Predicted model as a PDB file, atoms N, CA, C, CB and O in Angstrom, pLDDT in the B-factor column:
MODEL        1                                                                  
ATOM      1  N   ILE A   1      62.905 146.783  67.805  1.00 60.00           N  
ATOM      2  CA  ILE A   1      63.847 146.664  68.926  1.00 60.00           C  
ATOM      3  C   ILE A   1      63.421 145.507  69.814  1.00 60.00           C  
ATOM      4  CB  ILE A   1      63.918 147.988  69.747  1.00 60.00           C  
ATOM      5  O   ILE A   1      62.244 145.152  69.881  1.00 60.00           O  
ATOM      6  N   ASP A   2      64.388 144.934  70.486  1.00 87.00           N  
ATOM      7  CA  ASP A   2      64.036 143.802  71.344  1.00 87.00           C  
ATOM      8  C   ASP A   2      63.393 144.296  72.647  1.00 87.00           C  
ATOM      9  CB  ASP A   2      65.292 142.945  71.653  1.00 87.00           C  
ATOM     10  O   ASP A   2      63.499 145.467  73.010  1.00 87.00           O  
ATOM     11  N   TYR A   3      62.744 143.391  73.315  1.00 87.00           N  
ATOM     12  CA  TYR A   3      61.975 143.745  74.497  1.00 87.00           C  
ATOM     13  C   TYR A   3      62.837 144.371  75.592  1.00 87.00           C  
ATOM     14  CB  TYR A   3      61.277 142.524  75.034  1.00 87.00           C  
ATOM     15  O   TYR A   3      62.424 145.354  76.207  1.00 87.00           O  
ATOM     16  N   GLN A   4      64.010 143.827  75.843  1.00 87.00           N  
ATOM     17  CA  GLN A   4      64.865 144.346  76.912  1.00 87.00           C  
ATOM     18  C   GLN A   4      65.290 145.783  76.612  1.00 87.00           C  
ATOM     19  CB  GLN A   4      66.107 143.448  77.095  1.00 87.00           C  
ATOM     20  O   GLN A   4      65.278 146.628  77.507  1.00 87.00           O  
ATOM     21  N   THR A   5      65.662 146.068  75.377  1.00 89.00           N  
ATOM     22  CA  THR A   5      66.039 147.428  74.992  1.00 89.00           C  
ATOM     23  C   THR A   5      64.854 148.360  75.152  1.00 89.00           C  
ATOM     24  CB  THR A   5      66.559 147.466  73.543  1.00 89.00           C  
ATOM     25  O   THR A   5      64.997 149.463  75.680  1.00 89.00           O  
ATOM     26  N   TYR A   6      63.687 147.931  74.704  1.00 89.00           N  
ATOM     27  CA  TYR A   6      62.471 148.734  74.851  1.00 89.00           C  
ATOM     28  C   TYR A   6      62.202 149.032  76.323  1.00 89.00           C  
ATOM     29  CB  TYR A   6      61.262 148.009  74.225  1.00 89.00           C  
ATOM     30  O   TYR A   6      61.875 150.164  76.682  1.00 89.00           O  
ATOM     31  N   GLN A   7      62.338 148.026  77.166  1.00 89.00           N  
ATOM     32  CA  GLN A   7      62.077 148.195  78.590  1.00 89.00           C  
ATOM     33  C   GLN A   7      63.050 149.195  79.218  1.00 89.00           C  
ATOM     34  CB  GLN A   7      62.170 146.847  79.306  1.00 89.00           C  
ATOM     35  O   GLN A   7      62.637 150.027  80.025  1.00 89.00           O  
ATOM     36  N   ILE A   8      64.321 149.126  78.865  1.00 89.00           N  
ATOM     37  CA  ILE A   8      65.314 150.066  79.391  1.00 89.00           C  
ATOM     38  C   ILE A   8      64.968 151.490  78.959  1.00 89.00           C  
ATOM     39  CB  ILE A   8      66.740 149.686  78.910  1.00 89.00           C  
ATOM     40  O   ILE A   8      64.993 152.414  79.772  1.00 89.00           O  
ATOM     41  N   LYS A   9      64.647 151.663  77.677  1.00 92.00           N  
ATOM     42  CA  LYS A   9      64.276 152.987  77.183  1.00 92.00           C  
ATOM     43  C   LYS A   9      63.050 153.517  77.913  1.00 92.00           C  
ATOM     44  CB  LYS A   9      64.011 152.941  75.677  1.00 92.00           C  
ATOM     45  O   LYS A   9      63.018 154.679  78.320  1.00 92.00           O  
ATOM     46  N   ALA A  10      62.041 152.665  78.079  1.00 91.00           N  
ATOM     47  CA  ALA A  10      60.808 153.081  78.749  1.00 91.00           C  
ATOM     48  C   ALA A  10      61.074 153.504  80.188  1.00 91.00           C  
ATOM     49  CB  ALA A  10      59.779 151.950  78.720  1.00 91.00           C  
ATOM     50  O   ALA A  10      60.505 154.489  80.658  1.00 91.00           O  
ATOM     51  N   GLU A  11      61.924 152.778  80.883  1.00 91.00           N  
ATOM     52  CA  GLU A  11      62.248 153.134  82.273  1.00 91.00           C  
ATOM     53  C   GLU A  11      62.994 154.462  82.339  1.00 91.00           C  
ATOM     54  CB  GLU A  11      63.091 152.025  82.932  1.00 91.00           C  
ATOM     55  O   GLU A  11      62.707 155.292  83.201  1.00 91.00           O  
ATOM     56  N   LEU A  12      63.944 154.669  81.439  1.00 93.00           N  
ATOM     57  CA  LEU A  12      64.675 155.939  81.418  1.00 93.00           C  
ATOM     58  C   LEU A  12      63.725 157.099  81.121  1.00 93.00           C  
ATOM     59  CB  LEU A  12      65.810 155.895  80.371  1.00 93.00           C  
ATOM     60  O   LEU A  12      63.812 158.154  81.749  1.00 93.00           O  
ATOM     61  N   ILE A  13      62.830 156.904  80.174  1.00 93.00           N  
ATOM     62  CA  ILE A  13      61.867 157.951  79.829  1.00 93.00           C  
ATOM     63  C   ILE A  13      60.957 158.258  81.013  1.00 93.00           C  
ATOM     64  CB  ILE A  13      61.028 157.534  78.611  1.00 93.00           C  
ATOM     65  O   ILE A  13      60.677 159.426  81.279  1.00 93.00           O  
ATOM     66  N   ASP A  14      60.498 157.253  81.717  1.00 93.00           N  
ATOM     67  CA  ASP A  14      59.663 157.479  82.900  1.00 93.00           C  
ATOM     68  C   ASP A  14      60.397 158.318  83.937  1.00 93.00           C  
ATOM     69  CB  ASP A  14      59.236 156.143  83.516  1.00 93.00           C  
ATOM     70  O   ASP A  14      59.809 159.214  84.543  1.00 93.00           O  
ATOM     71  N   VAL A  15      61.677 158.029  84.142  1.00 94.00           N  
ATOM     72  CA  VAL A  15      62.469 158.775  85.110  1.00 94.00           C  
ATOM     73  C   VAL A  15      62.632 160.224  84.650  1.00 94.00           C  
ATOM     74  CB  VAL A  15      63.847 158.110  85.310  1.00 94.00           C  
ATOM     75  O   VAL A  15      62.497 161.146  85.454  1.00 94.00           O  
ATOM     76  N   ILE A  16      62.920 160.429  83.371  1.00 95.00           N  
ATOM     77  CA  ILE A  16      63.080 161.783  82.838  1.00 95.00           C  
ATOM     78  C   ILE A  16      61.767 162.555  82.938  1.00 95.00           C  
ATOM     79  CB  ILE A  16      63.562 161.736  81.373  1.00 95.00           C  
ATOM     80  O   ILE A  16      61.754 163.703  83.381  1.00 95.00           O  
ATOM     81  N   ARG A  17      60.667 161.931  82.530  1.00 95.00           N  
ATOM     82  CA  ARG A  17      59.359 162.587  82.580  1.00 95.00           C  
ATOM     83  C   ARG A  17      59.006 162.982  84.018  1.00 95.00           C  
ATOM     84  CB  ARG A  17      58.267 161.660  81.996  1.00 95.00           C  
ATOM     85  O   ARG A  17      58.530 164.091  84.262  1.00 95.00           O  
ATOM     86  N   SER A  18      59.237 162.086  84.952  1.00 96.00           N  
ATOM     87  CA  SER A  18      58.946 162.356  86.358  1.00 96.00           C  
ATOM     88  C   SER A  18      59.807 163.505  86.883  1.00 96.00           C  
ATOM     89  CB  SER A  18      59.174 161.092  87.204  1.00 96.00           C  
ATOM     90  O   SER A  18      59.312 164.383  87.590  1.00 96.00           O  
ATOM     91  N   TYR A  19      61.082 163.497  86.540  1.00 96.00           N  
ATOM     92  CA  TYR A  19      62.002 164.552  86.977  1.00 96.00           C  
ATOM     93  C   TYR A  19      61.542 165.905  86.437  1.00 96.00           C  
ATOM     94  CB  TYR A  19      63.449 164.247  86.508  1.00 96.00           C  
ATOM     95  O   TYR A  19      61.501 166.890  87.174  1.00 96.00           O  
ATOM     96  N   CYS A  20      61.201 165.949  85.166  1.00 96.00           N  
ATOM     97  CA  CYS A  20      60.751 167.204  84.559  1.00 96.00           C  
ATOM     98  C   CYS A  20      59.471 167.702  85.224  1.00 96.00           C  
ATOM     99  CB  CYS A  20      60.524 167.020  83.050  1.00 96.00           C  
ATOM    100  O   CYS A  20      59.328 168.894  85.496  1.00 96.00           O  
ATOM    101  N   SER A  21      58.565 166.804  85.478  1.00 96.00           N  
ATOM    102  CA  SER A  21      57.315 167.180  86.138  1.00 96.00           C  
ATOM    103  C   SER A  21      57.578 167.730  87.538  1.00 96.00           C  
ATOM    104  CB  SER A  21      56.366 165.976  86.216  1.00 96.00           C  
ATOM    105  O   SER A  21      57.029 168.761  87.925  1.00 96.00           O  
ATOM    106  N   LYS A  22      58.415 167.038  88.279  1.00 97.00           N  
ATOM    107  CA  LYS A  22      58.733 167.435  89.650  1.00 97.00           C  
ATOM    108  C   LYS A  22      59.447 168.788  89.712  1.00 97.00           C  
ATOM    109  CB  LYS A  22      59.594 166.370  90.310  1.00 97.00           C  
ATOM    110  O   LYS A  22      59.286 169.540  90.673  1.00 97.00           O  
ATOM    111  N   HIS A  23      60.236 169.089  88.679  1.00 97.00           N  
ATOM    112  CA  HIS A  23      61.029 170.323  88.667  1.00 97.00           C  
ATOM    113  C   HIS A  23      60.464 171.387  87.716  1.00 97.00           C  
ATOM    114  CB  HIS A  23      62.461 170.005  88.277  1.00 97.00           C  
ATOM    115  O   HIS A  23      61.147 172.351  87.371  1.00 97.00           O  
ATOM    116  N   ASN A  24      59.217 171.194  87.302  1.00 97.00           N  
ATOM    117  CA  ASN A  24      58.522 172.157  86.432  1.00 97.00           C  
ATOM    118  C   ASN A  24      59.322 172.506  85.182  1.00 97.00           C  
ATOM    119  CB  ASN A  24      58.221 173.426  87.203  1.00 97.00           C  
ATOM    120  O   ASN A  24      59.439 173.676  84.815  1.00 97.00           O  
ATOM    121  N   ILE A  25      59.864 171.492  84.538  1.00 96.00           N  
ATOM    122  CA  ILE A  25      60.599 171.689  83.295  1.00 96.00           C  
ATOM    123  C   ILE A  25      59.674 171.284  82.149  1.00 96.00           C  
ATOM    124  CB  ILE A  25      61.941 170.860  83.276  1.00 96.00           C  
ATOM    125  O   ILE A  25      59.257 170.130  82.052  1.00 96.00           O  
ATOM    126  N   SER A  26      59.364 172.239  81.293  1.00 96.00           N  
ATOM    127  CA  SER A  26      58.466 171.976  80.168  1.00 96.00           C  
ATOM    128  C   SER A  26      59.193 171.188  79.082  1.00 96.00           C  
ATOM    129  CB  SER A  26      57.913 173.298  79.593  1.00 96.00           C  
ATOM    130  O   SER A  26      60.416 171.058  79.104  1.00 96.00           O  
ATOM    131  N   GLN A  27      58.427 170.671  78.142  1.00 95.00           N  
ATOM    132  CA  GLN A  27      59.032 169.967  77.016  1.00 95.00           C  
ATOM    133  C   GLN A  27      59.958 170.905  76.252  1.00 95.00           C  
ATOM    134  CB  GLN A  27      57.947 169.398  76.078  1.00 95.00           C  
ATOM    135  O   GLN A  27      61.053 170.510  75.852  1.00 95.00           O  
ATOM    136  N   ARG A  28      59.525 172.135  76.050  1.00 96.00           N  
ATOM    137  CA  ARG A  28      60.345 173.116  75.350  1.00 96.00           C  
ATOM    138  C   ARG A  28      61.606 173.430  76.148  1.00 96.00           C  
ATOM    139  CB  ARG A  28      59.546 174.400  75.093  1.00 96.00           C  
ATOM    140  O   ARG A  28      62.689 173.571  75.580  1.00 96.00           O  
ATOM    141  N   GLY A  29      61.459 173.538  77.472  1.00 96.00           N  
ATOM    142  CA  GLY A  29      62.605 173.798  78.340  1.00 96.00           C  
ATOM    143  C   GLY A  29      63.607 172.656  78.315  1.00 96.00           C  
ATOM    144  O   GLY A  29      64.816 172.887  78.323  1.00 96.00           O  
ATOM    145  N   LEU A  30      63.111 171.427  78.284  1.00 96.00           N  
ATOM    146  CA  LEU A  30      63.995 170.268  78.198  1.00 96.00           C  
ATOM    147  C   LEU A  30      64.734 170.272  76.864  1.00 96.00           C  
ATOM    148  CB  LEU A  30      63.196 168.958  78.369  1.00 96.00           C  
ATOM    149  O   LEU A  30      65.943 170.042  76.821  1.00 96.00           O  
ATOM    150  N   ALA A  31      64.019 170.530  75.788  1.00 95.00           N  
ATOM    151  CA  ALA A  31      64.640 170.559  74.462  1.00 95.00           C  
ATOM    152  C   ALA A  31      65.745 171.610  74.389  1.00 95.00           C  
ATOM    153  CB  ALA A  31      63.585 170.836  73.386  1.00 95.00           C  
ATOM    154  O   ALA A  31      66.764 171.395  73.733  1.00 95.00           O  
ATOM    155  N   ALA A  32      65.550 172.730  75.053  1.00 96.00           N  
ATOM    156  CA  ALA A  32      66.548 173.803  75.033  1.00 96.00           C  
ATOM    157  C   ALA A  32      67.837 173.402  75.750  1.00 96.00           C  
ATOM    158  CB  ALA A  32      65.974 175.061  75.674  1.00 96.00           C  
ATOM    159  O   ALA A  32      68.896 173.969  75.482  1.00 96.00           O  
ATOM    160  N   ARG A  33      67.755 172.446  76.644  1.00 94.00           N  
ATOM    161  CA  ARG A  33      68.930 172.020  77.414  1.00 94.00           C  
ATOM    162  C   ARG A  33      69.800 170.996  76.690  1.00 94.00           C  
ATOM    163  CB  ARG A  33      68.487 171.445  78.729  1.00 94.00           C  
ATOM    164  O   ARG A  33      70.951 170.779  77.070  1.00 94.00           O  
ATOM    165  N   VAL A  34      69.257 170.368  75.651  1.00 93.00           N  
ATOM    166  CA  VAL A  34      69.955 169.266  74.990  1.00 93.00           C  
ATOM    167  C   VAL A  34      70.154 169.596  73.509  1.00 93.00           C  
ATOM    168  CB  VAL A  34      69.165 167.937  75.152  1.00 93.00           C  
ATOM    169  O   VAL A  34      69.190 169.776  72.766  1.00 93.00           O  
ATOM    170  N   GLU A  35      71.388 169.670  73.104  1.00 91.00           N  
ATOM    171  CA  GLU A  35      71.700 169.983  71.712  1.00 91.00           C  
ATOM    172  C   GLU A  35      71.070 168.963  70.772  1.00 91.00           C  
ATOM    173  CB  GLU A  35      73.215 170.030  71.500  1.00 91.00           C  
ATOM    174  O   GLU A  35      71.189 167.755  70.974  1.00 91.00           O  
ATOM    175  N   GLY A  36      70.400 169.470  69.742  1.00 90.00           N  
ATOM    176  CA  GLY A  36      69.796 168.602  68.739  1.00 90.00           C  
ATOM    177  C   GLY A  36      68.435 168.038  69.113  1.00 90.00           C  
ATOM    178  O   GLY A  36      67.850 167.278  68.341  1.00 90.00           O  
ATOM    179  N   LEU A  37      67.926 168.394  70.276  1.00 92.00           N  
ATOM    180  CA  LEU A  37      66.630 167.887  70.722  1.00 92.00           C  
ATOM    181  C   LEU A  37      65.575 168.969  70.527  1.00 92.00           C  
ATOM    182  CB  LEU A  37      66.687 167.434  72.209  1.00 92.00           C  
ATOM    183  O   LEU A  37      65.782 170.117  70.921  1.00 92.00           O  
ATOM    184  N   THR A  38      64.455 168.611  69.927  1.00 93.00           N  
ATOM    185  CA  THR A  38      63.368 169.567  69.700  1.00 93.00           C  
ATOM    186  C   THR A  38      62.194 169.261  70.624  1.00 93.00           C  
ATOM    187  CB  THR A  38      62.911 169.535  68.224  1.00 93.00           C  
ATOM    188  O   THR A  38      62.079 168.162  71.168  1.00 93.00           O  
ATOM    189  N   GLN A  39      61.335 170.246  70.787  1.00 94.00           N  
ATOM    190  CA  GLN A  39      60.138 170.059  71.606  1.00 94.00           C  
ATOM    191  C   GLN A  39      59.264 168.967  71.009  1.00 94.00           C  
ATOM    192  CB  GLN A  39      59.345 171.375  71.727  1.00 94.00           C  
ATOM    193  O   GLN A  39      58.673 168.174  71.742  1.00 94.00           O  
ATOM    194  N   ASP A  40      59.179 168.922  69.689  1.00 94.00           N  
ATOM    195  CA  ASP A  40      58.383 167.886  69.022  1.00 94.00           C  
ATOM    196  C   ASP A  40      58.914 166.492  69.348  1.00 94.00           C  
ATOM    197  CB  ASP A  40      58.383 168.107  67.500  1.00 94.00           C  
ATOM    198  O   ASP A  40      58.142 165.564  69.585  1.00 94.00           O  
ATOM    199  N   ARG A  41      60.232 166.357  69.357  1.00 92.00           N  
ATOM    200  CA  ARG A  41      60.845 165.049  69.677  1.00 92.00           C  
ATOM    201  C   ARG A  41      60.591 164.681  71.133  1.00 92.00           C  
ATOM    202  CB  ARG A  41      62.371 165.074  69.398  1.00 92.00           C  
ATOM    203  O   ARG A  41      60.318 163.522  71.444  1.00 92.00           O  
ATOM    204  N   VAL A  42      60.680 165.666  72.027  1.00 93.00           N  
ATOM    205  CA  VAL A  42      60.393 165.410  73.443  1.00 93.00           C  
ATOM    206  C   VAL A  42      58.957 164.924  73.590  1.00 93.00           C  
ATOM    207  CB  VAL A  42      60.627 166.688  74.302  1.00 93.00           C  
ATOM    208  O   VAL A  42      58.690 163.974  74.327  1.00 93.00           O  
ATOM    209  N   SER A  43      58.036 165.572  72.893  1.00 94.00           N  
ATOM    210  CA  SER A  43      56.632 165.170  72.946  1.00 94.00           C  
ATOM    211  C   SER A  43      56.464 163.720  72.498  1.00 94.00           C  
ATOM    212  CB  SER A  43      55.776 166.097  72.072  1.00 94.00           C  
ATOM    213  O   SER A  43      55.726 162.958  73.123  1.00 94.00           O  
ATOM    214  N   LYS A  44      57.141 163.342  71.426  1.00 91.00           N  
ATOM    215  CA  LYS A  44      57.050 161.969  70.935  1.00 91.00           C  
ATOM    216  C   LYS A  44      57.654 160.987  71.937  1.00 91.00           C  
ATOM    217  CB  LYS A  44      57.754 161.841  69.580  1.00 91.00           C  
ATOM    218  O   LYS A  44      57.107 159.909  72.168  1.00 91.00           O  
ATOM    219  N   ILE A  45      58.765 161.361  72.516  1.00 89.00           N  
ATOM    220  CA  ILE A  45      59.409 160.493  73.509  1.00 89.00           C  
ATOM    221  C   ILE A  45      58.473 160.286  74.698  1.00 89.00           C  
ATOM    222  CB  ILE A  45      60.762 161.098  73.981  1.00 89.00           C  
ATOM    223  O   ILE A  45      58.265 159.158  75.145  1.00 89.00           O  
ATOM    224  N   PHE A  46      57.911 161.387  75.208  1.00 90.00           N  
ATOM    225  CA  PHE A  46      57.045 161.307  76.388  1.00 90.00           C  
ATOM    226  C   PHE A  46      55.745 160.568  76.103  1.00 90.00           C  
ATOM    227  CB  PHE A  46      56.734 162.700  76.900  1.00 90.00           C  
ATOM    228  O   PHE A  46      55.100 160.071  77.027  1.00 90.00           O  
ATOM    229  N   SER A  47      55.350 160.490  74.825  1.00 90.00           N  
ATOM    230  CA  SER A  47      54.118 159.758  74.499  1.00 90.00           C  
ATOM    231  C   SER A  47      54.402 158.291  74.183  1.00 90.00           C  
ATOM    232  CB  SER A  47      53.407 160.417  73.311  1.00 90.00           C  
ATOM    233  O   SER A  47      53.500 157.552  73.791  1.00 90.00           O  
ATOM    234  N   GLY A  48      55.657 157.872  74.353  1.00 83.00           N  
ATOM    235  CA  GLY A  48      55.978 156.460  74.220  1.00 83.00           C  
ATOM    236  C   GLY A  48      56.555 156.042  72.883  1.00 83.00           C  
ATOM    237  O   GLY A  48      56.768 154.851  72.656  1.00 83.00           O  
ATOM    238  N   GLN A  49      56.813 156.980  71.996  1.00 85.00           N  
ATOM    239  CA  GLN A  49      57.394 156.653  70.694  1.00 85.00           C  
ATOM    240  C   GLN A  49      58.920 156.611  70.852  1.00 85.00           C  
ATOM    241  CB  GLN A  49      56.960 157.702  69.592  1.00 85.00           C  
ATOM    242  O   GLN A  49      59.611 157.602  70.618  1.00 85.00           O  
ATOM    243  N   VAL A  50      59.414 155.463  71.248  1.00 80.00           N  
ATOM    244  CA  VAL A  50      60.823 155.337  71.618  1.00 80.00           C  
ATOM    245  C   VAL A  50      61.668 154.616  70.580  1.00 80.00           C  
ATOM    246  CB  VAL A  50      60.935 154.621  72.920  1.00 80.00           C  
ATOM    247  O   VAL A  50      62.874 154.464  70.775  1.00 80.00           O  
ATOM    248  N   GLY A  51      61.072 154.172  69.492  1.00 78.00           N  
ATOM    249  CA  GLY A  51      61.775 153.350  68.525  1.00 78.00           C  
ATOM    250  C   GLY A  51      63.092 153.903  68.028  1.00 78.00           C  
ATOM    251  O   GLY A  51      64.079 153.170  67.955  1.00 78.00           O  
ATOM    252  N   HIS A  52      63.130 155.177  67.686  1.00 76.00           N  
ATOM    253  CA  HIS A  52      64.350 155.764  67.126  1.00 76.00           C  
ATOM    254  C   HIS A  52      65.186 156.508  68.156  1.00 76.00           C  
ATOM    255  CB  HIS A  52      63.997 156.700  66.008  1.00 76.00           C  
ATOM    256  O   HIS A  52      66.244 157.038  67.818  1.00 76.00           O  
ATOM    257  N   MET A  53      64.747 156.559  69.375  1.00 86.00           N  
ATOM    258  CA  MET A  53      65.507 157.216  70.436  1.00 86.00           C  
ATOM    259  C   MET A  53      66.512 156.214  70.977  1.00 86.00           C  
ATOM    260  CB  MET A  53      64.569 157.749  71.575  1.00 86.00           C  
ATOM    261  O   MET A  53      66.143 155.112  71.383  1.00 86.00           O  
ATOM    262  N   THR A  54      67.772 156.594  70.981  1.00 90.00           N  
ATOM    263  CA  THR A  54      68.799 155.679  71.475  1.00 90.00           C  
ATOM    264  C   THR A  54      68.960 155.820  72.986  1.00 90.00           C  
ATOM    265  CB  THR A  54      70.140 155.942  70.767  1.00 90.00           C  
ATOM    266  O   THR A  54      68.624 156.847  73.575  1.00 90.00           O  
ATOM    267  N   ILE A  55      69.473 154.782  73.581  1.00 92.00           N  
ATOM    268  CA  ILE A  55      69.785 154.836  75.013  1.00 92.00           C  
ATOM    269  C   ILE A  55      70.837 155.909  75.251  1.00 92.00           C  
ATOM    270  CB  ILE A  55      70.281 153.452  75.535  1.00 92.00           C  
ATOM    271  O   ILE A  55      70.790 156.601  76.268  1.00 92.00           O  
ATOM    272  N   ASP A  56      71.786 156.060  74.329  1.00 92.00           N  
ATOM    273  CA  ASP A  56      72.808 157.106  74.454  1.00 92.00           C  
ATOM    274  C   ASP A  56      72.173 158.487  74.553  1.00 92.00           C  
ATOM    275  CB  ASP A  56      73.772 157.059  73.262  1.00 92.00           C  
ATOM    276  O   ASP A  56      72.582 159.298  75.383  1.00 92.00           O  
ATOM    277  N   LYS A  57      71.179 158.761  73.715  1.00 93.00           N  
ATOM    278  CA  LYS A  57      70.523 160.072  73.725  1.00 93.00           C  
ATOM    279  C   LYS A  57      69.754 160.271  75.027  1.00 93.00           C  
ATOM    280  CB  LYS A  57      69.573 160.217  72.516  1.00 93.00           C  
ATOM    281  O   LYS A  57      69.744 161.373  75.574  1.00 93.00           O  
ATOM    282  N   LEU A  58      69.115 159.226  75.524  1.00 94.00           N  
ATOM    283  CA  LEU A  58      68.398 159.338  76.800  1.00 94.00           C  
ATOM    284  C   LEU A  58      69.378 159.623  77.934  1.00 94.00           C  
ATOM    285  CB  LEU A  58      67.600 158.045  77.095  1.00 94.00           C  
ATOM    286  O   LEU A  58      69.076 160.413  78.828  1.00 94.00           O  
ATOM    287  N   VAL A  59      70.538 158.992  77.906  1.00 94.00           N  
ATOM    288  CA  VAL A  59      71.565 159.254  78.916  1.00 94.00           C  
ATOM    289  C   VAL A  59      72.061 160.697  78.777  1.00 94.00           C  
ATOM    290  CB  VAL A  59      72.751 158.246  78.777  1.00 94.00           C  
ATOM    291  O   VAL A  59      72.319 161.356  79.785  1.00 94.00           O  
ATOM    292  N   ALA A  60      72.197 161.197  77.545  1.00 94.00           N  
ATOM    293  CA  ALA A  60      72.611 162.588  77.326  1.00 94.00           C  
ATOM    294  C   ALA A  60      71.572 163.554  77.894  1.00 94.00           C  
ATOM    295  CB  ALA A  60      72.825 162.860  75.818  1.00 94.00           C  
ATOM    296  O   ALA A  60      71.922 164.584  78.469  1.00 94.00           O  
ATOM    297  N   ILE A  61      70.302 163.217  77.731  1.00 95.00           N  
ATOM    298  CA  ILE A  61      69.234 164.056  78.294  1.00 95.00           C  
ATOM    299  C   ILE A  61      69.350 164.073  79.817  1.00 95.00           C  
ATOM    300  CB  ILE A  61      67.826 163.537  77.858  1.00 95.00           C  
ATOM    301  O   ILE A  61      69.264 165.132  80.440  1.00 95.00           O  
ATOM    302  N   MET A  62      69.544 162.910  80.405  1.00 95.00           N  
ATOM    303  CA  MET A  62      69.672 162.828  81.860  1.00 95.00           C  
ATOM    304  C   MET A  62      70.904 163.598  82.334  1.00 95.00           C  
ATOM    305  CB  MET A  62      69.755 161.356  82.314  1.00 95.00           C  
ATOM    306  O   MET A  62      70.866 164.250  83.378  1.00 95.00           O  
ATOM    307  N   SER A  63      71.970 163.525  81.585  1.00 95.00           N  
ATOM    308  CA  SER A  63      73.184 164.251  81.924  1.00 95.00           C  
ATOM    309  C   SER A  63      72.940 165.757  81.867  1.00 95.00           C  
ATOM    310  CB  SER A  63      74.328 163.856  80.978  1.00 95.00           C  
ATOM    311  O   SER A  63      73.404 166.495  82.737  1.00 95.00           O  
ATOM    312  N   ALA A  64      72.218 166.214  80.853  1.00 95.00           N  
ATOM    313  CA  ALA A  64      71.899 167.642  80.732  1.00 95.00           C  
ATOM    314  C   ALA A  64      71.050 168.123  81.910  1.00 95.00           C  
ATOM    315  CB  ALA A  64      71.162 167.914  79.409  1.00 95.00           C  
ATOM    316  O   ALA A  64      71.113 169.291  82.295  1.00 95.00           O  
ATOM    317  N   LEU A  65      70.267 167.222  82.471  1.00 96.00           N  
ATOM    318  CA  LEU A  65      69.451 167.553  83.650  1.00 96.00           C  
ATOM    319  C   LEU A  65      70.242 167.376  84.948  1.00 96.00           C  
ATOM    320  CB  LEU A  65      68.189 166.676  83.686  1.00 96.00           C  
ATOM    321  O   LEU A  65      69.732 167.621  86.041  1.00 96.00           O  
ATOM    322  N   ARG A  66      71.494 166.949  84.804  1.00 95.00           N  
ATOM    323  CA  ARG A  66      72.371 166.689  85.948  1.00 95.00           C  
ATOM    324  C   ARG A  66      71.811 165.600  86.864  1.00 95.00           C  
ATOM    325  CB  ARG A  66      72.585 167.972  86.744  1.00 95.00           C  
ATOM    326  O   ARG A  66      71.913 165.669  88.088  1.00 95.00           O  
ATOM    327  N   MET A  67      71.224 164.607  86.231  1.00 94.00           N  
ATOM    328  CA  MET A  67      70.690 163.458  86.956  1.00 94.00           C  
ATOM    329  C   MET A  67      71.803 162.423  87.116  1.00 94.00           C  
ATOM    330  CB  MET A  67      69.454 162.845  86.215  1.00 94.00           C  
ATOM    331  O   MET A  67      72.617 162.239  86.211  1.00 94.00           O  
ATOM    332  N   ARG A  68      71.835 161.771  88.229  1.00 89.00           N  
ATOM    333  CA  ARG A  68      72.790 160.687  88.479  1.00 89.00           C  
ATOM    334  C   ARG A  68      72.160 159.389  87.995  1.00 89.00           C  
ATOM    335  CB  ARG A  68      73.179 160.595  90.002  1.00 89.00           C  
ATOM    336  O   ARG A  68      70.985 159.118  88.242  1.00 89.00           O  
ATOM    337  N   ILE A  69      72.959 158.603  87.310  1.00 86.00           N  
ATOM    338  CA  ILE A  69      72.477 157.355  86.744  1.00 86.00           C  
ATOM    339  C   ILE A  69      73.187 156.192  87.426  1.00 86.00           C  
ATOM    340  CB  ILE A  69      72.699 157.317  85.211  1.00 86.00           C  
ATOM    341  O   ILE A  69      74.411 156.192  87.552  1.00 86.00           O  
ATOM    342  N   SER A  70      72.416 155.204  87.863  1.00 86.00           N  
ATOM    343  CA  SER A  70      73.009 153.993  88.394  1.00 86.00           C  
ATOM    344  C   SER A  70      72.318 152.805  87.731  1.00 86.00           C  
ATOM    345  CB  SER A  70      72.884 153.932  89.953  1.00 86.00           C  
ATOM    346  O   SER A  70      71.138 152.864  87.386  1.00 86.00           O  
ATOM    347  N   LEU A  71      73.073 151.738  87.564  1.00 83.00           N  
ATOM    348  CA  LEU A  71      72.561 150.571  86.864  1.00 83.00           C  
ATOM    349  C   LEU A  71      72.581 149.354  87.761  1.00 83.00           C  
ATOM    350  CB  LEU A  71      73.365 150.306  85.604  1.00 83.00           C  
ATOM    351  O   LEU A  71      73.443 149.210  88.627  1.00 83.00           O  
ATOM    352  N   ASN A  72      71.627 148.493  87.540  1.00 84.00           N  
ATOM    353  CA  ASN A  72      71.577 147.177  88.179  1.00 84.00           C  
ATOM    354  C   ASN A  72      71.493 146.155  87.070  1.00 84.00           C  
ATOM    355  CB  ASN A  72      70.363 147.047  89.175  1.00 84.00           C  
ATOM    356  O   ASN A  72      70.597 146.233  86.230  1.00 84.00           O  
ATOM    357  N   ALA A  73      72.382 145.218  87.047  1.00 82.00           N  
ATOM    358  CA  ALA A  73      72.334 144.152  86.046  1.00 82.00           C  
ATOM    359  C   ALA A  73      72.181 142.820  86.762  1.00 82.00           C  
ATOM    360  CB  ALA A  73      73.611 144.156  85.147  1.00 82.00           C  
ATOM    361  O   ALA A  73      72.794 142.588  87.804  1.00 82.00           O  
ATOM    362  N   LYS A  74      71.358 141.950  86.194  1.00 83.00           N  
ATOM    363  CA  LYS A  74      71.146 140.626  86.775  1.00 83.00           C  
ATOM    364  C   LYS A  74      71.337 139.581  85.702  1.00 83.00           C  
ATOM    365  CB  LYS A  74      69.740 140.506  87.407  1.00 83.00           C  
ATOM    366  O   LYS A  74      71.065 139.827  84.527  1.00 83.00           O  
ATOM    367  N   ALA A  75      71.796 138.435  86.098  1.00 82.00           N  
ATOM    368  CA  ALA A  75      71.894 137.327  85.164  1.00 82.00           C  
ATOM    369  C   ALA A  75      70.475 136.905  84.776  1.00 82.00           C  
ATOM    370  CB  ALA A  75      72.697 136.131  85.784  1.00 82.00           C  
ATOM    371  O   ALA A  75      69.558 136.948  85.596  1.00 82.00           O  
ATOM    372  N   ALA A  76      70.314 136.509  83.548  1.00 71.00           N  
ATOM    373  CA  ALA A  76      68.997 136.114  83.069  1.00 71.00           C  
ATOM    374  C   ALA A  76      68.557 134.800  83.641  1.00 71.00           C  
ATOM    375  CB  ALA A  76      68.985 136.037  81.581  1.00 71.00           C  
ATOM    376  O   ALA A  76      67.462 134.328  83.333  1.00 71.00           O  
TER     377      ALA A  76                                                      
ENDMDL                                                                          
END                                                                             
């Protein structure tokens, strides 16, 4: 994956991990909230293995947590 995509995924994962920590949501609890997501996959995501995780799936996870998403785009 290209660097920009990796960076976006990493930032989304950091936000999700922080939210779960702040709200005492375990990896298993997070997996239970998102269809098709397993605790093992959450563990891999949280440990930085983001290669096969799509931005769409990360947005779906955030949506399941009822997180509001806002974007900032800048010209390169």
